[in-house]
Phi, psi and omega in degrees: 000130180290314170271149187298337177211155178271120179287154181302322180289349178258019182304134181276127181284146177296167177265133175254122185241125179260126178273088185295331184260359180070035180295320181275311180212274183248142174302136179091354177296140182251134180239142180254121179262125184196174176229151171230173176303319181298317181289329175293316177299317178303312181297312182295325180291345177257014174088007181286134175228121182302323182292346178276346184302313179296328181282330181230068189295327183296307180279324182297313180293319178300317180292315179301315180298314180297314182295327177291327178291321189295331183306313184254353186221061185298333184279352180278125182292147179305320181302319180289322177296318178297320179296320178296315180297317180294322178295331179293334177083018182122147182270127177301147182303322180296324178289317179299316178298319179295321177298318176301313181296318179296319179297311180297321179299314180290322182294328183260355180299131180059024180244316185242126175239139181238000181290144176300138177076013182286356177290341180250132170205181184293335185270329184201156175234133180245132175247135181229000000 
């Protein structure tokens, strides 16, 4: 992260993907690609590591795309998500970069605080 934390006003918007050919279900259906803490935990529990994507692009990009799909569309089978990605002919770099940003945003949400005095809040106090 270039800034130590992502401010709420800098929230990264999900990707909206339209299935023009009805590969998953109906032509024109729109799918939202995004990540949540739950979807990151799901990915990590299956051995996914974001830093491995550049080293293993064939499987890494396929997995990243599927896990981003899974957050909002759990009932869509992996096989159909893979067919949609393959029909696309490759993921544009801008989309891949956004997927990285969305993953990092979800992975660090409520995990890292950098504000002065953040050791104190209503729920807990930390002394160091």
